[in-house]
BAKOLRO-458680 format. One record per residue: residue in three letters; x, y, z of N, C-alpha, C in turn. Coordinates in pm, whole numbers, padded with zeros to 5 digits, always signed. Layout:
<rovexs>
ALAXYZXYZXYZ;...
</rovexs>
This chain:
<rovexs>
ASN+00920+00373+07498+00766+00428+07523+00722+00494+07395;SER+00649+00413+07324+00603+00484+07184+00483+00572+07217;ASP+00477+00666+07148+00336+00780+07154+00228+00736+07063;TYR+00122+00610+07103+00047+00563+07000-00042+00638+06937;LEU-00078+00762+07019-00178+00862+07009-00132+00930+06858;ALA-00024+00963+06845+00049+01060+06759+00040+00982+06584;GLU+00023+00849+06616+00004+00771+06474-00163+00762+06445;ARG-00241+00815+06540-00364+00804+06515-00430+00913+06455;SER-00545+00900+06371-00619+01036+06295-00649+01147+06413;ILE-00670+01245+06378-00696+01336+06453-00856+01332+06488;GLU-00926+01247+06436-01076+01197+06445-01061+01111+06554;GLU-00991+01009+06540-00979+00912+06643-00936+00951+06781;VAL-00826+01055+06782-00792+01121+06912-00882+01188+06973;TYR-00967+01255+06899-01083+01344+06945-01179+01261+07006;TYR-01228+01157+06926-01331+01058+06993-01277+01000+07124;LEU-01132+00944+07114-01085+00882+07258-01095+00992+07368;TRP-01049+01116+07335-01042+01224+07425-01187+01252+07484;CYS-01278+01252+07399-01420+01256+07430-01472+01142+07558;LEU-01415+01047+07505-01454+00914+07603-01392+00915+07726;ALA-01276+00988+07726-01193+00992+07862-01250+01086+07956;GLY-01351+01172+07902-01416+01254+07970-01396+01414+07927;GLY-01329+01445+07820-01331+01562+07742-01435+01646+07697;ASP-01469+01752+07753-01586+01831+07720-01555+01947+07635;LEU-01577+01957+07493-01536+02036+07430-01614+02177+07458;GLU-01763+02194+07496-01815+02300+07535-01770+02372+07647;LYS-01735+02274+07765-01692+02326+07878-01544+02401+07842;GLU-01455+02338+07759-01342+02426+07729-01339+02546+07648;LEU-01450+02558+07568-01492+02686+07491-01522+02790+07606;VAL-01607+02746+07693-01657+02854+07799-01566+02885+07876;ASN-01460+02783+07904-01327+02824+08003-01252+02924+07908;LYS-01239+02928+07803-01144+02999+07716-01240+03140+07673;GLU-01377+03136+07753-01449+03259+07705-01468+03297+07530;ILE-01499+03156+07469-01519+03192+07345-01689+03140+07323;ILE-01744+03094+07416-01899+03062+07435-01943+03165+07546;ARG-02022+03249+07531-02053+03363+07639-02194+03329+07638;SER-02265+03279+07743-02415+03293+07745-02452+03421+07827;LYS-02585+03472+07740-02664+03582+07782-02778+03516+07817;PRO-02884+03593+07917-02992+03551+07946-03096+03567+07814;PRO-03182+03515+07785-03243+03552+07668-03353+03663+07648;ILE-03378+03699+07771-03435+03829+07766-03347+03952+07703;CYS-03220+03951+07739-03118+04031+07679-03086+04015+07519;THR-03155+03939+07440-03114+03913+07329-03238+03950+07240;LEU-03363+04002+07316-03454+04018+07238-03452+04169+07169;PRO-03487+04199+07066-03484+04340+06983-03585+04437+07092;ASN-03557+04569+07075-03645+04660+07112-03770+04696+07033;PHE-03735+04699+06928-03845+04731+06831-03851+04641+06710;LEU-03965+04573+06671-03979+04486+06548-04068+04527+06429;PHE-04038+04534+06319-04141+04585+06214-04218+04444+06153;GLU-04315+04451+06092-04387+04357+06028-04307+04267+05965;ASP-04227+04317+05876-04138+04264+05793-04004+04192+05868;GLY-04001+04187+05952-03886+04100+06049-03772+04212+06067;GLU-03774+04329+06022-03648+04411+06044-03661+04465+06204;SER-03556+04440+06261-03532+04480+06426-03445+04624+06429;PHE-03485+04674+06533-03418+04769+06569-03382+04810+06714;GLY-03270+04864+06804-03267+04871+06921-03151+04798+06986;GLN-03146+04678+06950-03035+04603+06978-02894+04582+06908;GLY-02784+04610+06940-02673+04616+06863-02634+04462+06833;ARG-02582+04446+06718-02526+04304+06699-02476+04220+06796;ASP-02481+04118+06854-02417+04015+06951-02282+04003+06878;ARG-02182+04018+06939-02034+03980+06893-02000+03817+06926;SER-02098+03766+07005-02077+03607+07035-02148+03531+06947;SER-02248+03646+06840-02301+03529+06747-02225+03529+06619;LEU-02101+03615+06611-02046+03589+06478-01890+03515+06499;LEU-01887+03470+06354-01777+03389+06347-01646+03396+06445;ASP-01608+03301+06518-01483+03331+06592-01387+03226+06534;ASP-01281+03267+06483-01182+03160+06433-01052+03136+06541;THR-01088+03118+06633-00991+03123+06749-00982+02970+06754;THR-00841+02931+06774-00793+02801+06782-00775+02751+06908;VAL-00825+02674+06962-00809+02629+07114-00726+02476+07112;THR-00647+02483+07190-00557+02372+07182-00610+02271+07306;LEU-00670+02146+07288-00719+02066+07390-00592+01978+07456;SER-00602+01966+07583-00486+01907+07679-00529+01734+07648;LEU-00409+01658+07639-00415+01537+07607-00377+01466+07759;CYS-00369+01535+07834-00323+01478+07977-00405+01380+08026;GLN-00535+01433+08031-00620+01312+08091-00630+01194+08025;LEU-00644+01208+07872-00630+01106+07797-00517+01008+07805;ARG-00428+01062+07801-00277+00979+07839-00299+00919+07980;ASN-00355+00990+08082-00348+00925+08198-00440+00779+08210;ARG-00531+00800+08110-00641+00684+08113-00565+00588+08025;LEU-00490+00635+07944-00424+00497+07851-00306+00466+07899;LYS-00254+00524+07989-00098+00477+08051-00085+00311+08080;ASP-00211+00256+08120-00179+00117+08144-00224+00022+08028;VAL-00254+00090+07925-00324-00008+07810-00180-00031+07722;GLY-00188-00171+07694-00080-00218+07610-00058-00185+07477;GLY+00054-00177+07407+00059-00131+07249-00015-00194+07187;GLU-00027-00321+07201-00115-00403+07118-00251-00364+07106;ALA-00326-00304+07212-00448-00264+07183-00454-00166+07079;PHE-00377-00075+07046-00353+00030+06957-00365-00046+06809;TYR-00331-00155+06777-00303-00238+06657-00375-00359+06671;PRO-00521-00390+06658-00595-00509+06664-00555-00583+06570;LEU-00555-00712+06571-00547-00806+06458-00674-00816+06355;LEU-00686-00795+06265-00795-00830+06192-00772-00940+06079;GLU-00827-01039+06093-00824-01168+06019-00941-01182+05942;ASP-00914-01208+05813-01040-01213+05739-01044-01403+05698;ASP-01106-01485+05789-01087-01618+05762-01205-01648+05668;GLN-01136-01695+05563-01206-01741+05425-01221-01875+05417;SER-01119-01939+05491-01112-02090+05462-01209-02159+05523;ASN-01326-02118+05595-01438-02161+05684-01547-02187+05548;LEU-01527-02080+05451-01660-02076+05380-01649-02137+05271;PRO-01770-02214+05217-01774-02288+05096-01739-02216+04970;HIS-01682-02289+04870-01584-02214+04773-01712-02246+04652;SER-01733-02123+04545-01808-02168+04474-01751-02112+04325;ASN-01783-02208+04214-01703-02173+04107-01743-02008+04049;SER-01816-01937+04105-01874-01792+04045-01730-01717+04109;ASN-01700-01739+04219-01583-01660+04276-01464-01667+04220;ASN-01449-01786+04120-01302-01781+04080-01323-01683+03940;
</rovexs>
C-alpha cells in the first residue's frame, strides 16, 4: 500500500485537501490565529485631518503571525482510500500518427 500523496507536490496535495472538504480559514480560527472583532471595536477614538489616529492601541491580530499550522490529511486519505493507484498516474499519450505530416516539420 503506497503513499501516493507523498509523491505529489504540496500545491497538488493542498488542492486535493480543499476538494475533500478542507477549510483553511476554519483551521486558522480553531488555532486562534484569526480572531474576529466587531468592526465598531476597530474604529479609532480620535482622527486628525491628515489621517493620524489616536486612542486605539495597535491590534496584535493585524500584525504578521508566522505560526506554522499542520493540516490533517485524515479526511483526504479517507476520501482517497478507495481510489486505485493508477488514478494517480494518468496515461498521457501524444498521438501524432493521425496528423498529416508536412515537410516543414522535418
